[in-house]
Each structure stands twice: as structure tokens, then as C-alpha cells.
C-alpha positions as a printed Julia matrix, in Angstrom:
108×3 Matrix{Float64}:
   0.0    0.0    0.0
   0.99   3.63  -0.38
   0.0    6.74   1.55
   0.41  10.2    0.01
  -0.08  13.48   1.86
   0.16  16.93   0.24
   0.89  20.19   2.06
   0.27  23.76   0.97
   1.71  25.85   3.75
   1.92  29.5    4.77
   5.56  29.67   3.63
   4.4   29.22   0.03
   6.15  25.9   -0.56
   4.4   22.75  -1.67
   5.34  19.34  -0.35
   4.18  15.78  -1.0
   5.02  12.98   1.43
   4.88   9.42   0.13
   5.0    6.58   2.68
   5.31   2.93   1.72
   5.39   0.11   4.29
   7.83  -2.69   3.57
   8.43  -5.22   6.33
   9.26  -3.46   9.6
  10.22  -0.2    7.86
   8.19   2.59   6.34
   9.98   4.22   3.41
   9.49   7.99   3.21
   9.98  10.0    0.04
   9.39  13.76   0.18
   8.9   15.87  -2.95
   9.17  19.56  -2.09
   9.94  23.04  -3.37
  11.65  23.87  -0.04
  15.45  23.9    0.01
  15.52  23.53   3.83
  13.51  20.31   3.54
  15.84  19.01   0.85
  18.74  19.45   3.3
  16.64  17.94   6.11
  16.15  14.83   4.0
  13.81  13.61   1.31
  14.4    9.85   1.41
  14.67   7.88   4.63
  13.21   4.9    6.51
  11.15   4.98   9.69
  11.43   1.86  11.84
   8.81   0.61  14.26
  10.42   2.4   17.24
  10.35   5.7   15.32
   6.55   5.66  15.08
   6.05   6.57  18.73
   8.22   9.69  18.69
  10.83  10.7   21.22
  14.43  11.88  21.39
  16.04   8.79  19.8
  14.02   8.67  16.59
  14.85   9.37  12.97
  12.79  12.6   13.01
  14.47  13.84  16.2
  17.93  13.21  14.73
  17.0   14.88  11.44
  15.63  17.9   13.27
  18.78  18.18  15.41
  21.07  17.97  12.37
  19.07  20.29  10.09
  16.5   22.27  12.1
  13.3   23.37  10.4
  11.23  26.34  11.48
   9.03  25.53  14.51
   5.92  26.1   12.38
   6.89  23.57   9.68
   4.15  20.98   9.31
   6.27  18.39   7.52
   7.46  16.37  10.55
   3.86  16.01  11.78
   2.71  15.09   8.27
   5.45  12.44   8.04
   4.22  10.94  11.3
   0.61  10.98  10.06
   1.68   9.26   6.82
   3.58   6.61   8.8
   0.7    6.03  11.19
  -1.74   5.72   8.28
   0.57   3.33   6.44
   1.01   1.18   9.57
  -2.71   0.99  10.42
  -2.41   3.21  13.5
  -4.85   5.72  11.97
  -7.76   4.46   9.91
  -7.35   5.21   6.2
 -11.15   5.27   5.94
 -11.3    7.96   8.63
  -8.61  10.01   6.86
 -10.3    9.52   3.48
 -13.58  10.75   5.0
 -11.94  13.86   6.47
 -10.18  14.69   3.24
  -7.95  17.31   4.84
  -6.79  18.73   8.15
  -6.58  22.47   8.53
  -5.03  25.2   10.59
  -7.57  28.0   10.59
  -6.47  31.52  11.43
  -9.74  32.64  13.03
  -8.82  36.08  14.25
  -5.81  38.13  13.23
  -5.94  41.73  14.42
């Protein structure tokens, strides 16, 4: 199976995250217009232990080596793609939602 997630973010860049489960690993491929993300990494594997988060995970190491802005949604989207691909979030539920949003309700 394959899970694809697209992001259109406030920074103006577009990003697509492709997750494919193979054995105990989930392969991540990121297509992006963002140079910072290209340095952060666009092809890597997430193991089972990486799916729960924490300081000793692939995403934590990547963020320490090549920090992204605190508002970057890509690390959270990678985790969502991994969880979907590993059956930890229902694909039917995600399909029904269609998208998740950050809504700027009031900006004075």
C-alpha cells in the first residue's frame, strides 16, 4: 500500500510525502519546493520504534542535524503518513476527512 499526503503551507512551498510500508520499515519519500527540507532529507526509513516519537528517533535526529522552522508541518505530516501506512490511523477515517486544517480565526 501507499499513503500520500500533500501540504500547501503559509511559507508558500508545496510538499508531498509518500509513505510505503515494507516489512518493519516505512519508506518515506518527500517531494518539495523547499530547500531547507531538501537538506533535512527527502528519502529515509522509519522503523517501528520511530513511530512513537521521542528523542532517539529518525525525526528527532534529522531535526537536530538540520532544524526546520518551529511552524513547519512536515514532521507532523510524516508521522501521520507513517501512522496511516502502519494501520495506526484508519485510512477510511482520513479519506472521509479529506484534509486537516489550521484555521487563522482572528488576526488583528
